[in-house]
C-alpha positions as CSV (number, residue, x, y, z in Angstrom):
1,X,22.4,1.8,8.9
2,X,24.1,4.8,7.3
3,X,22.8,5.4,3.7
4,X,26.2,6.1,2.1
5,X,27.5,2.8,3.6
6,X,24.6,0.9,2.0
7,X,25.3,2.7,-1.3
8,X,29.0,1.8,-1.2
9,X,28.3,-1.9,-0.4
10,X,25.8,-2.0,-3.4
11,X,28.3,-0.2,-5.7
12,X,31.1,-2.6,-4.8
13,X,28.8,-5.6,-5.3
14,X,27.6,-4.2,-8.6
15,X,31.2,-3.7,-9.9
16,X,32.4,-7.2,-8.8
17,X,29.4,-8.9,-10.5
18,X,29.9,-6.8,-13.6
19,X,33.5,-7.8,-13.8
20,X,33.4,-11.5,-13.0
21,X,29.8,-12.7,-13.5
22,X,28.6,-11.9,-17.0
23,X,25.4,-13.8,-17.0
24,X,22.3,-11.6,-17.0
25,X,20.2,-14.4,-15.4
26,X,22.7,-14.7,-12.6
27,X,22.5,-10.9,-12.2
28,X,18.8,-11.0,-11.5
29,X,19.1,-14.1,-9.3
30,X,21.6,-12.2,-7.1
31,X,19.3,-9.1,-7.0
32,X,16.4,-11.3,-5.9
33,X,18.5,-13.0,-3.1
34,X,19.9,-9.7,-1.8
35,X,16.4,-8.1,-1.8
36,X,14.9,-11.0,0.2
37,X,17.8,-10.8,2.7
38,X,17.3,-7.1,3.1
39,X,13.6,-7.6,3.7
40,X,14.1,-10.3,6.3
41,X,16.7,-8.2,8.0
42,X,13.9,-5.6,8.5
43,X,15.6,-2.8,6.6
44,X,13.3,0.1,5.7
45,X,12.1,0.7,2.2
46,X,14.4,3.7,1.7
47,X,17.6,1.6,2.4
48,X,16.4,-1.1,0.0
49,X,15.8,1.5,-2.7
50,X,19.2,3.0,-2.1
51,X,20.8,-0.4,-2.4
52,X,19.0,-1.3,-5.6
53,X,19.7,2.0,-7.3
54,X,23.4,2.0,-6.6
55,X,23.7,-1.7,-7.4
56,X,22.1,-1.4,-10.8
57,X,23.9,1.9,-11.6
58,X,27.4,0.6,-10.9
59,X,26.7,-2.8,-12.5
60,X,25.5,-1.0,-15.7
61,X,28.5,1.4,-15.5
62,X,31.2,-1.3,-15.3
63,X,29.4,-3.4,-17.9
64,X,29.4,-0.4,-20.3
65,X,33.1,0.2,-19.7
66,X,33.9,-3.5,-20.2
67,X,32.0,-3.5,-23.5
68,X,33.7,-0.3,-24.7
69,X,37.2,-1.7,-23.9
70,X,36.3,-5.0,-25.6
71,X,35.2,-3.1,-28.8
72,X,38.6,-1.3,-28.9
73,X,40.5,-4.5,-28.4
74,X,38.5,-6.2,-31.2
75,X,38.7,-3.3,-33.7
76,X,42.3,-2.0,-33.0
77,X,44.1,-4.7,-31.0
78,X,47.5,-5.6,-32.5
79,X,46.8,-3.6,-35.7
80,X,48.5,-0.7,-37.2
81,X,46.8,2.6,-36.2
82,X,47.2,6.3,-36.8
83,X,47.0,8.2,-33.6
84,X,46.7,11.9,-32.6
85,X,47.3,12.4,-28.8
86,X,48.3,14.8,-26.1
87,X,51.1,13.9,-23.6
88,X,49.7,14.0,-20.1
89,X,52.7,12.9,-18.0
90,X,56.3,13.7,-17.4
91,X,59.0,11.6,-19.1
92,X,60.2,8.4,-17.5
93,X,63.5,7.2,-18.7
94,X,65.1,3.8,-18.8
95,X,68.4,2.8,-20.5
96,X,66.9,2.5,-24.0
97,X,63.5,4.2,-24.1
98,X,61.3,7.0,-22.8
99,X,57.8,6.4,-21.4
100,X,54.9,8.8,-21.6
101,X,51.2,8.5,-20.7
102,X,49.2,10.0,-23.6
103,X,45.5,10.9,-24.0
104,X,44.4,9.7,-27.4
105,X,42.1,12.3,-29.1
106,X,41.8,10.4,-32.4
107,X,42.7,6.9,-33.6
108,X,42.2,5.3,-37.0
109,X,42.7,1.7,-38.1
110,X,45.0,2.0,-41.1
111,X,43.5,-1.1,-42.8
112,X,39.7,-0.6,-42.2
113,X,39.7,3.2,-41.9
114,X,37.6,2.7,-38.8
115,X,38.0,5.9,-36.6
116,X,37.3,6.8,-33.0
117,X,37.3,10.3,-31.5
118,X,36.4,9.2,-27.9
119,X,39.4,10.2,-25.6
120,X,41.2,7.4,-23.7
121,X,44.6,6.9,-22.2
122,X,47.6,4.8,-23.5
123,X,51.2,4.2,-22.6
124,X,53.7,5.3,-25.2
125,X,57.3,4.0,-25.5
126,X,59.8,5.9,-27.6
127,X,63.3,4.8,-28.4
128,X,65.9,7.2,-26.9
129,X,67.8,7.4,-30.2
130,X,64.9,9.6,-31.6
131,X,65.7,12.5,-29.3
132,X,62.3,14.1,-29.7
133,X,62.4,16.4,-26.6
134,X,58.7,16.0,-25.9
135,X,57.0,17.5,-22.8
136,X,53.7,17.6,-21.0
137,X,50.9,19.1,-23.1
138,X,52.5,18.5,-26.5
139,X,50.1,17.3,-29.2
140,X,51.7,14.5,-31.3
141,X,50.8,12.3,-34.2
142,X,52.3,8.9,-35.1
143,X,51.6,5.5,-36.7
144,X,52.2,2.4,-34.6
145,X,50.8,-1.0,-33.6
146,X,48.1,-0.8,-31.0
147,X,49.4,-3.4,-28.5
148,X,47.1,-5.1,-26.0
149,X,48.5,-5.4,-22.5
150,X,49.1,-9.0,-21.5
151,X,46.6,-10.9,-19.4
152,X,47.3,-13.5,-16.7
153,X,48.8,-16.6,-18.3
154,X,48.4,-18.7,-15.2
155,X,45.5,-18.9,-12.7
156,X,45.8,-16.1,-10.1
157,X,48.7,-14.7,-12.0
158,X,49.4,-11.0,-12.6
159,X,46.9,-9.5,-15.1
160,X,48.7,-6.5,-16.6
161,X,45.7,-5.5,-18.6
162,X,43.4,-5.3,-15.6
163,X,46.2,-3.4,-13.7
164,X,46.4,-0.8,-16.4
165,X,42.6,-0.4,-16.3
166,X,43.0,0.8,-12.6
167,X,45.1,3.6,-14.1
168,X,42.5,4.2,-16.9
169,X,45.1,3.0,-19.5
170,X,43.7,1.0,-22.4
171,X,46.6,0.1,-24.6
172,X,50.4,0.4,-25.4
173,X,52.2,1.8,-28.4
174,X,55.9,1.4,-29.3
175,X,56.8,4.3,-31.5
176,X,59.7,4.9,-33.8
177,X,58.7,8.1,-35.6
178,X,56.7,10.9,-33.9
179,X,55.5,14.2,-35.3
180,X,54.9,17.1,-32.9
181,X,51.8,19.0,-34.0
182,X,51.5,21.7,-31.3
183,X,52.5,22.5,-27.7
184,X,50.5,22.8,-24.5
185,X,47.2,21.5,-25.9
186,X,45.9,20.0,-22.7
187,X,43.7,21.6,-20.0
188,X,45.1,24.9,-19.0
189,X,44.7,24.4,-15.2
190,X,46.2,20.9,-15.3
191,X,49.1,22.3,-17.3
192,X,49.7,25.1,-14.7
193,X,49.6,22.6,-11.9
194,X,52.1,20.4,-13.8
195,X,54.4,23.3,-14.4
196,X,54.2,24.2,-10.7
197,X,55.2,20.7,-9.8
198,X,58.2,20.7,-12.2
199,X,59.3,24.1,-10.8
200,X,59.0,22.8,-7.2
201,X,61.1,19.7,-8.1
202,X,63.8,21.9,-9.7
203,X,63.9,24.2,-6.7
204,X,64.3,21.2,-4.3
205,X,67.1,19.9,-6.6
206,X,68.9,23.3,-6.5
207,X,68.8,23.5,-2.7
208,X,69.6,19.9,-1.6
209,X,72.3,17.4,-2.7
210,X,71.2,14.9,-5.4
211,X,70.4,12.0,-3.1
212,X,68.7,14.1,-0.4
213,X,66.7,16.0,-3.1
214,X,65.5,12.7,-4.7
215,X,64.4,11.5,-1.2
216,X,62.6,14.8,-0.4
217,X,60.8,14.7,-3.8
218,X,59.7,11.1,-3.1
219,X,58.4,12.0,0.4
220,X,56.6,15.2,-0.7
221,X,55.3,14.3,-4.2
222,X,55.5,10.5,-4.3
223,X,57.9,10.6,-7.3
224,X,60.4,7.8,-6.7
225,X,62.1,8.0,-10.2
226,X,65.1,9.9,-8.9
227,X,65.7,7.6,-5.8
228,X,68.5,5.1,-6.4
229,X,67.8,1.4,-6.3
230,X,70.1,1.0,-3.3
231,X,68.1,3.6,-1.2
232,X,64.8,1.9,-2.2
233,X,66.2,-1.5,-1.2
234,X,67.3,0.0,2.2
235,X,63.8,1.3,2.8
236,X,62.3,-2.1,1.9
237,X,64.7,-3.9,4.3
238,X,63.8,-1.4,7.1
239,X,60.1,-2.0,6.4
240,X,59.7,1.7,5.6
241,X,58.7,1.5,1.9
242,X,55.4,3.1,2.8
243,X,57.2,6.3,3.7
244,X,58.0,6.8,0.0
245,X,54.4,6.5,-1.0
246,X,52.4,9.7,-0.4
247,X,49.5,8.7,1.8
248,X,47.1,10.0,4.4
249,X,49.9,10.4,6.9
250,X,51.7,12.8,4.6
251,X,48.5,14.8,4.1
252,X,48.0,15.1,7.9
253,X,51.6,16.3,8.3
254,X,51.1,19.0,5.7
255,X,47.7,20.0,7.1
256,X,49.3,20.3,10.5
257,X,51.9,22.7,9.2
258,X,49.4,24.8,7.3
259,X,47.0,24.9,10.2
260,X,49.8,26.0,12.6
261,X,50.7,28.8,10.1
262,X,47.0,30.0,10.0
263,X,47.0,30.0,13.8
264,X,50.1,32.1,13.9
265,X,48.7,34.8,11.6
266,X,45.4,34.5,13.5
267,X,43.2,33.8,10.5
268,X,39.5,33.4,11.2
269,X,38.7,29.7,11.6
270,X,36.0,29.5,9.0
271,X,38.3,31.2,6.4
272,X,41.2,28.9,7.3
273,X,39.0,25.8,6.8
274,X,37.8,27.1,3.4
275,X,41.5,27.7,2.3
276,X,42.4,24.2,3.5
277,X,39.7,22.7,1.3
278,X,41.1,24.5,-1.8
279,X,44.6,23.5,-0.8
280,X,43.5,19.8,-0.5
281,X,41.9,19.9,-4.0
282,X,45.1,21.4,-5.4
283,X,47.3,18.8,-3.5
284,X,45.3,15.9,-5.0
285,X,45.8,17.3,-8.5
286,X,49.5,17.9,-7.7
287,X,50.1,14.3,-6.6
288,X,48.0,12.9,-9.5
289,X,44.9,11.7,-7.7
290,X,46.5,8.6,-6.3
291,X,44.0,6.5,-4.3
292,X,45.5,6.9,-0.8
293,X,45.9,10.7,-1.1
294,X,42.5,11.1,-2.7
295,X,40.9,9.1,0.1
296,X,42.6,11.2,2.8
297,X,41.9,14.5,1.1
298,X,38.2,13.8,0.4
299,X,37.7,12.7,4.0
300,X,39.4,15.8,5.3
301,X,37.3,18.0,3.0
302,X,34.1,16.4,4.2
303,X,35.2,16.8,7.8
304,X,36.0,20.5,7.2
305,X,32.6,21.1,5.4
306,X,30.8,19.5,8.4
307,X,32.6,21.7,10.8
308,X,31.9,24.8,8.7
309,X,28.2,23.9,8.7
310,X,28.3,23.0,12.4
311,X,27.6,19.3,11.8
312,X,29.3,16.4,13.6
313,X,31.4,14.5,11.1
314,X,30.8,10.8,10.7
315,X,34.0,8.8,9.8
316,X,32.1,5.9,8.3
317,X,30.0,8.1,6.1
318,X,33.1,10.1,5.0
319,X,34.9,6.9,4.1
320,X,32.0,5.7,2.1
321,X,31.5,9.0,0.2
322,X,35.2,9.2,-0.6
323,X,35.3,5.7,-2.0
324,X,32.1,6.3,-4.0
325,X,33.6,9.4,-5.5
326,X,36.8,7.5,-6.5
327,X,34.7,4.7,-8.0
328,X,32.5,7.1,-10.0
329,X,35.6,8.4,-11.8
330,X,37.1,4.9,-12.2
331,X,35.3,1.8,-11.0
332,X,38.4,-0.3,-11.8
333,X,40.1,1.4,-8.8
334,X,38.4,-1.2,-6.6
335,X,41.1,-3.6,-7.9
336,X,44.0,-1.3,-7.0
337,X,45.9,-2.8,-4.1
338,X,46.9,0.6,-2.9
339,X,43.3,1.7,-2.6
340,X,42.4,-1.5,-0.8
341,X,45.2,-1.2,1.7
342,X,44.5,2.5,2.3
343,X,40.8,2.0,3.1
344,X,41.4,-1.2,5.0
345,X,44.1,0.4,7.1
346,X,42.0,3.4,7.9
347,X,39.0,1.3,8.8
348,X,41.2,-0.9,11.1
349,X,42.6,2.2,12.8
350,X,39.1,3.6,13.4
351,X,37.7,0.3,14.8
352,X,40.8,0.0,17.0
353,X,40.4,3.5,18.4
354,X,36.7,3.1,19.1
355,X,37.4,-0.2,20.9
356,X,40.1,1.5,23.0
357,X,37.6,4.3,23.9
358,X,35.0,1.8,25.0
359,X,37.6,0.0,27.1
360,X,38.7,3.2,28.9
361,X,35.1,4.1,29.7
362,X,34.7,0.8,31.6
């Protein structure tokens, strides 16, 4: 069996057990059962070692994250805190408030003076009446209640807290007064990519009418904030909502266009593949590393690297590596329905195509 497929299965099992089965005794029982099954299935020692290492690593990883989140909830949950943070998203407006995602660089409990300097992400709501004119990269300071996201109140109900963890967001703050400390304090490269994205959006808006521009931005960048509710409903009724979510199909269309351009200018194939790899990394950052785009881009990058090194790409290995990379950065992504559908859909297409090939050979 492919080693990265074994590593992925072990990683997913470790995450699930770390999230839902807290007993250390149960953990060792499951390890013993899995080890016995692997031995009886006549797997070689290397595969058993790979399974054991990735299982323990990801179980330890998710357990550590769960404990760190729990500590924050215990120490700061529903208490007044003083926060210094950097805005790491564009503004999203509703009728009464503006929403930002912020990266907290320092948080202090006003009552106990307990302080944390470990960075984490929060959602920040600001009333429109404040007219702060905040933008990406601004460093801000404020005092607010650290609100815990709601959990599922009924069995199998929606768990908002768990959902936000898939976005690496740990808490919520409703702010009335904000003090801007400095501008453009975030990572320089990320800031430049964000500014490029804003410039691209503005150019699209200047070229196309309002409704068409909003639709184009949604199709290219996955930003549906400008698309009217009527148009979104029309897409839903037509069963075309997936067109507004940037996915692997969008990546393939863009790659097709760029590859055609490289062929026209007769760029050497190896150089064109290297440039495509850099473009895919840039495109992931531009879209915001959404699961479906990240999966498609990493799989394309692995295929391009294999072709550059004259190896035959393995679709199952590529899928496993891409999901492992995503889980390393955020193991809670395994709970993201977009990620689940993206990988399940891709696997279904691959299995269907292979079955079709076997049928034709007969």
